[in-house]
N, C-alpha and C positions, 0 to 999 in steps of 0.2 A: 118386526115388520115382516109380513109375509108377502112374497112376490112370486111371479111365475118362475119356475126352475126349468131350464132346458138342459137336457143331456144329449150331447152330440154323439150319435152312434152310426154315422153314415160312412165311416172310413173304410178303406179297401183292405186293411190288415195285411198289407204287402210284405211286411217283415215278420209275420206271424205264422208262416208255414201254410198260408192259403186258407186257413179256417177263419170264420167270423169271430173276431176277437171278443166281442161283447158277450159271447156265450161261454168263453173259457172259464172253468171253475177255479176259484180261489177260496180256500178254506170251506169248501162244500157248497159254494153258491156262485153263480155267474157273475163276472165283473159288472155287468150292467145292473144287477141287483144290488151290489154294494154301493154303487154310486146313488141309485134311486133311494135306497133305505137311508143313506147318510144325509141326503138333502131333503127328504120328505118333510121334516119339521119346518123347514123354511118356506115350503111351496103352498102358494094359494092355488096353483095348478101345476101339474108336472107334465112336461112334454118331452118325448123322446124323438129326436130328429134322425131319420134314416135316409138313405139315398135311393132305396129301392123298395118295392112291395115285398120282394123276397126277404129282405132284412127285417121288415116289419113282421112278417109271419114267423121268422125264426125267434124273434124276441118274445113273442106272445107266451111261449112255454116258460122262458126264462124269468118273466115277470108276473107269473101267475099270482093272483090274489092282491096285486097292487093296483092302486088307482093311478092311471096315467093316460095320456093321449099320444097317438103317433102322428107325426107330420112328415110326409115324404118330401124330399127336396123338390122345390118348384122349378129349379134351374138344372140342366143337364151337366154343366161343368163339374169337374171334380176338384174341389177346393174347399178348404175350411171356411172361405168367405160364403160359399153356397150354403153351408149348414147354418151360418150366422144369419144370412138373409132369410132362409126359411124360418129360423127361430123368431126374428124380428117380425115377419109377415104373419106368423101364427099368433104371437103375443099381441100384436096390434099397436098398443101404446104403453108408454111408461117404462119403468126399469124392470129388468129381469136378470136372473143369475144364469150363468152358463158354465158347464163343466164337460170334459170329454169322458166317454164311457170307460177309458182305460186308466182313471185315477181313482182306485178303490179306497184310498185313505182320506179323501177330501172330507171337509166337515162343514156343516151348516154355520157354525160360529164364524169361520172365516168370511163367509158372505155377509153375515151381519155386520162385521167390521167394515167391509167394503161399502156396504150401503150407507154407513154412517159418514163416509167421505164423499159420497156421490153429489150431494147438493144439486146444482143445476148443470153439472157436467154431463157429457155424453157417455162417459165410461170411467171406471176405476180398474186400473190394471196393476197387479203385483209386479215388483221389479226387484231383481237380484242386485247385489252390490256391483257386479261386473256389467251392469246395464241390460242384461238379458231379461226379458219380460215374459209373463205368463198370460198372454191374451185369450186363451181358451179356458182359463180359470179366473173369471172376471165377472163384473157387472156392467151392463150396457143399458142405454135407453134404446127403445125399438125404433123410434122415428128416424134418428140420424143414420142408423144402419140401413134402413130401407131406402133412404135417399142416396147414400154414398156408394153402397156395394155395386149396384148395376153399372154406374159410371166407371168404376174401377175395373170391373170385368170387361167392359167394352174396350177399355184402353189396355187390356192384357196385363193389368196389375192384379195378380191373383194371390199375393202373399198377405197374411194378416198384418204384417208390418206397414204395408201400404195403406190398409184401413186405419190403423192407429195414426199415421201421419195426416190423415184427413179428418180426424175427430178431435173434438175438445175433450181430451182425456186426462185424467190425473193418475200419475204413477206413484204407487205407494210402496215403500220398502216391504219385502216379503216378511221381514221380522215383525212388522206391525200388523200383518194380515193373518198369518198362520201361527199357531202355537208351536208347530214343529215343521218348519218349511220343507225340509228335505223329504219328510214322510208324506206330508199332505199333497205335495206336488209330484209324487212318485208316478211315473208313467209305466204301464206294461206295454212296451213296444214289441218285444220279442218273447219267445219261449224261455230264454235265460232270465228275463225280467220277471216272468210269472213265477219261476222257481225262487227268485229272491223275495218276491212279494209274499210267497207262501211262508217263508222263514219270518218275515216281518209280522205277518198276520198271526202266525203261532206264538211268537213272542208277546204280542199284544194280548193274546188270550191266556197267557201264562203257561203255555205248553212248550215253549221252545227253550233253548239254553240261555 
């Protein structure tokens, strides 16, 4: 089943030394390109959500030769909810997959599994044994997000956990979603994380220890 795939690339990269994290090189190509390439087999259309025109322009060279659309956040608040609202508004109707731009090891297969659990629910969210969830590595229906997020923002509820409490979402154990949960959910939040990701990437390519 092919669905719209949305890559969230509008973050402020505040823990990444001030540079736009989506452009950081990992194993010779930008983080954004890793996520786009990994999820392209699933995508009926591929949308990259950014927060500004400057981010959109910066991504153009990083994603050269790839088919994708850019959507600039339609709300000015800085919150993951804004990126999800832009995603839902761009997709329009039906289910879509979402991933952050800093998860270079995510796979299309994980989303195929999530889609199989969606049914008539509003979302499928991976959940760790300790209860922590992965709401930005998930599958959503566009319509409930467009309805819920503006109300949450008006109330000052800007966390993704606030959104999940408002949705009819099914939470699925990470072990049933990901073949290698720790790797596929790995986030490059800092420059130190990028060094570790480089080691992981090298090992996967057979060049590391």
